[in-house]
C-alpha positions as CSV (number, residue, x, y, z in Angstrom):
1,M,-5.7,28.4,99.2
2,T,-5.1,24.5,98.9
3,P,-5.6,23.0,95.4
4,I,-6.8,20.2,94.7
5,I,-4.2,17.9,92.6
6,K,-5.0,14.6,90.9
7,A,-1.6,12.7,89.7
8,F,-1.5,10.5,86.6
9,F,1.8,8.2,86.6
10,D,3.1,7.1,83.5
11,E,5.4,3.8,84.5
12,A,6.8,3.9,80.6
13,T,8.7,7.3,81.1
14,N,8.5,7.4,85.1
15,T,6.6,10.8,84.4
16,V,4.1,12.5,86.7
17,S,1.5,14.6,85.1
18,Y,-1.2,16.6,87.5
19,V,-4.1,18.1,87.1
20,V,-4.7,21.0,89.6
21,H,-7.9,22.4,90.2
22,E,-9.3,25.1,92.7
23,P,-11.2,23.9,96.0
24,Q,-14.4,26.0,95.1
25,G,-14.9,26.2,91.5
26,S,-14.2,24.1,88.2
27,A,-11.1,26.0,86.9
28,C,-8.0,23.6,86.5
29,A,-4.3,23.3,85.2
30,V,-2.9,20.4,83.8
31,I,0.8,20.4,84.1
32,D,3.5,18.0,82.4
33,S,1.0,16.2,80.5
34,V,2.4,12.8,78.4
35,L,2.2,11.5,74.8
36,D,2.8,7.7,74.5
37,F,5.5,7.0,72.0
38,D,6.8,3.5,71.1
39,H,10.1,4.3,70.1
40,A,10.6,0.9,68.0
41,S,7.8,1.6,65.5
42,G,7.4,5.2,65.6
43,R,3.9,4.9,66.8
44,T,2.3,7.7,68.9
45,D,-0.8,6.9,71.3
46,T,-3.0,8.9,73.6
47,S,-3.9,6.7,75.9
48,S,-2.3,8.5,78.8
49,A,-3.8,12.0,78.1
50,D,-7.0,10.2,77.2
51,A,-6.8,9.1,80.8
52,I,-6.7,12.6,81.9
53,I,-9.4,14.1,79.7
54,A,-12.1,11.5,81.2
55,W,-10.9,12.4,84.5
56,I,-11.5,16.2,84.1
57,N,-14.6,15.6,81.9
58,D,-15.9,13.1,85.0
59,Q,-15.1,16.1,87.3
60,A,-16.8,18.9,85.2
61,L,-13.6,21.2,85.1
62,D,-12.5,23.6,83.1
63,V,-8.9,23.6,81.5
64,Q,-7.8,27.0,81.6
65,W,-3.9,26.2,81.5
66,I,-1.9,23.3,80.0
67,L,1.6,23.9,81.4
68,E,5.3,22.7,81.0
69,S,7.6,22.8,83.5
70,H,10.5,22.5,80.8
71,V,11.2,20.9,77.2
72,H,11.6,17.4,78.4
73,A,13.9,15.1,77.4
74,D,12.2,12.1,78.4
75,H,8.9,11.9,77.1
76,L,6.7,13.6,74.4
77,S,4.2,16.4,75.4
78,A,0.2,16.0,74.7
79,A,-0.4,19.5,75.1
80,P,-1.7,19.9,71.6
81,Y,-4.0,17.0,71.9
82,L,-5.4,18.4,75.3
83,Q,-5.7,21.8,73.8
84,E,-7.6,20.3,71.0
85,K,-9.8,18.3,73.5
86,L,-10.2,20.9,76.6
87,G,-9.0,24.0,75.3
88,G,-6.7,26.2,77.6
89,K,-3.4,27.8,77.0
90,I,-0.1,26.4,76.7
91,G,2.6,27.9,78.8
92,I,5.8,27.4,79.4
93,G,9.3,29.5,80.4
94,A,10.3,32.3,78.3
95,K,13.6,30.6,78.2
96,I,12.1,28.2,75.5
97,T,13.8,30.5,72.9
98,V,17.4,29.3,74.4
99,I,16.3,25.5,73.7
100,Q,14.7,26.5,70.3
101,D,18.0,27.9,69.1
102,T,20.4,25.2,70.7
103,F,18.3,22.2,69.4
104,G,17.1,23.8,66.5
105,K,20.9,23.7,65.1
106,V,21.2,20.2,66.6
107,F,18.3,19.0,64.5
108,N,19.4,21.6,61.5
109,E,15.8,22.7,61.4
110,G,15.3,25.2,58.4
111,T,14.5,28.8,58.6
112,E,11.0,27.9,58.9
113,F,11.4,26.9,62.4
114,Q,10.5,29.5,64.5
115,R,12.9,29.8,67.8
116,D,11.0,32.8,69.4
117,G,8.6,30.7,71.4
118,S,5.9,31.5,69.1
119,Q,4.7,28.1,69.0
120,F,3.2,28.6,73.0
121,D,0.6,30.4,74.4
122,A,2.2,32.0,77.0
123,L,5.8,32.4,77.8
124,F,6.6,33.0,81.6
125,T,9.5,35.0,83.0
126,E,10.9,35.1,86.9
127,G,8.0,37.0,89.1
128,D,5.1,36.5,86.9
129,S,1.6,35.2,88.1
130,F,-1.3,34.0,86.6
131,H,-4.8,32.4,87.9
132,I,-6.7,29.4,87.4
133,G,-10.0,30.6,88.3
134,Q,-9.6,32.3,91.5
135,M,-6.3,30.5,92.4
136,R,-3.1,32.4,91.8
137,A,0.3,30.7,90.6
138,D,3.4,32.2,90.9
139,V,6.3,31.6,88.7
140,L,9.7,30.7,89.9
141,H,12.2,30.5,87.2
142,T,14.5,27.7,88.5
143,P,17.4,26.5,85.5
144,G,20.2,23.9,85.8
145,H,18.4,21.2,84.8
146,T,17.8,22.7,81.4
147,P,17.8,27.2,81.2
148,A,14.0,27.0,80.7
149,C,12.9,25.1,83.7
150,M,10.3,26.7,86.1
151,T,8.4,25.7,89.1
152,Y,4.8,26.9,89.3
153,V,3.8,27.7,93.1
154,I,-0.1,27.2,93.3
155,G,-1.6,27.9,96.6
156,D,0.3,25.3,99.3
157,A,1.7,23.4,96.3
158,A,4.9,23.7,94.4
159,F,5.5,21.7,91.0
160,V,8.9,21.7,90.5
161,G,9.4,19.8,87.3
162,D,12.5,17.7,87.2
163,T,14.8,20.3,89.6
164,L,14.1,18.1,92.5
165,F,13.1,14.7,93.0
166,M,11.9,12.6,96.0
167,P,14.1,13.3,99.0
168,D,15.4,9.6,98.6
169,F,16.4,10.0,94.8
170,G,18.1,13.7,95.0
171,T,18.0,16.0,92.1
172,A,18.1,16.6,88.3
173,R,21.0,15.9,85.9
174,C,23.0,19.0,84.9
175,D,25.0,17.5,81.5
176,F,22.2,18.4,78.7
177,P,23.2,21.5,76.7
178,G,22.7,24.8,78.6
179,G,22.9,22.7,82.2
180,S,24.7,23.6,85.2
181,S,25.2,22.2,88.5
182,E,25.9,25.7,90.4
183,M,22.5,27.3,88.5
184,L,20.9,24.2,89.6
185,Y,22.1,24.7,93.4
186,G,20.9,28.2,93.3
187,S,17.2,27.2,92.2
188,I,16.9,24.7,94.7
189,Q,18.0,27.0,97.4
190,R,15.1,29.2,96.3
191,I,12.6,26.4,96.5
192,L,13.5,25.4,99.9
193,A,13.0,29.1,101.0
194,L,9.7,28.5,100.4
195,P,7.6,27.3,103.7
196,D,8.8,24.4,105.1
197,D,5.0,22.7,104.9
198,T,4.7,24.1,100.9
199,R,3.8,20.6,99.5
200,V,6.3,19.6,96.7
201,F,5.1,17.6,93.8
202,V,8.1,15.9,91.3
203,G,8.0,15.4,87.7
204,H,9.2,11.9,87.9
205,D,9.8,9.1,90.1
206,Y,12.2,5.9,89.6
207,K,11.6,4.1,92.9
208,A,14.7,4.7,95.0
209,P,16.8,1.7,96.3
210,G,14.9,-0.1,99.5
211,R,11.8,1.8,98.4
212,D,8.8,-0.4,96.9
213,Q,6.1,2.1,95.9
214,Y,6.2,4.8,93.5
215,A,5.9,8.2,95.0
216,W,5.4,12.2,94.1
217,E,4.5,14.1,97.0
218,T,7.1,15.7,99.4
219,T,7.4,18.7,101.4
220,V,10.1,21.5,101.4
221,G,10.6,20.5,105.2
222,E,11.4,16.9,104.2
223,Q,13.7,18.0,101.0
224,K,15.8,20.2,103.4
225,A,16.4,17.3,105.9
226,L,16.3,14.6,104.1
227,N,17.7,15.3,100.1
228,V,20.3,12.7,99.7
229,H,22.0,15.6,97.3
230,I,21.0,18.9,98.6
231,G,19.8,18.2,102.5
232,H,21.3,19.1,105.4
233,G,22.4,22.3,104.2
234,R,24.9,20.7,101.7
235,S,27.6,23.3,100.7
236,I,27.6,24.3,96.8
237,E,31.0,22.9,96.4
238,D,29.9,19.5,97.8
239,F,26.7,19.4,95.7
240,T,28.3,20.5,92.2
241,G,31.1,17.7,92.8
242,L,28.5,15.3,93.7
243,R,26.4,16.0,90.7
244,D,28.8,16.6,88.2
245,A,30.6,12.9,89.1
246,R,27.2,11.3,88.8
247,D,26.3,12.8,85.6
248,A,29.2,11.8,84.0
249,T,28.2,8.0,84.7
250,L,24.4,8.5,83.0
251,G,23.5,8.0,79.3
252,M,21.1,9.8,77.2
253,P,17.5,9.2,78.1
254,K,16.0,6.9,75.5
255,L,13.5,9.4,74.1
256,I,15.7,12.4,74.1
257,L,15.9,12.8,69.9
258,P,12.1,12.6,69.2
259,S,11.1,14.5,72.9
260,L,13.3,17.4,72.0
261,Q,12.3,17.9,68.4
262,I,8.5,17.7,69.2
263,N,8.4,19.3,72.6
264,M,10.2,22.6,71.4
265,R,7.3,22.8,69.5
266,A,5.0,22.7,72.1
267,G,4.0,19.2,71.4
268,Q,3.5,19.8,67.6
269,M,5.2,17.4,65.0
270,P,7.3,18.9,62.2
271,E,5.5,19.7,59.2
272,P,4.3,16.9,57.4
273,D,5.9,16.0,53.4
274,D,3.7,16.4,50.5
275,Q,2.2,13.1,51.1
276,G,1.1,14.2,54.5
277,D,3.9,12.1,56.1
278,V,5.8,13.2,59.5
279,F,9.4,12.3,59.5
280,L,11.8,12.9,62.7
281,K,15.8,13.1,62.4
282,L,18.4,11.4,64.0
283,P,21.4,13.3,64.0
284,L,24.5,11.5,64.6
285,N,26.9,12.2,67.0
286,K,25.5,15.5,68.2
287,L,24.7,14.7,72.2
């Protein structure tokens, strides 16, 4: 089955969100939504999510799933807002519990912060499948960027999150807590084992040097042949050396601290104080 896919690009965070719906029917899923956030003022905005909502309503679609490919470190998730407006279940990989345990300590969260993934409606493991209407979705556990990264294979399309970028940009960084370039190499090989004509939809695009337009759709065949980090049958030794050296030059994402606090809660904000105000923490010298 070939799903119909609508992409929404958020230039502020270079994130691509997707609405995936069955070709005959109204069932759909939203993948990797964005809640707009101004770091300087601490203000949130729902403009990006509202654009998705407006399109779904215009198409008269039925949201059954709101999916996260992983706990994003570069943007806030709008999953709870979308669920409130449109319904659907929020799903993520079961290794979210590893992320919650790791960053629960980083942010000095108290015992009231549950580290069992219960903030989400569904926790997926390797080999799981679910349906979006008549469409079957299969789940691949593809860690390396983070321990909880998942790839969703829906019909002839694979939604790889940050694991792979466009072929001219390469692959995900592996230097976050729990990341591993060796693990990422193995995960990518599993994606590249899909049929060559499988459509690959990436979670971000940064316009590689020499390319004028943003892009987010490629194929398994193109990734195998052209990916600048992993293509041409690159060995694990060459890949890990390249990836680790590149990661050593990268700074932390601008929104990593607010993003992780919120996204490990399924997009929910921390509990408000007695006056109803919400606060985020800024741990020093932790990352």
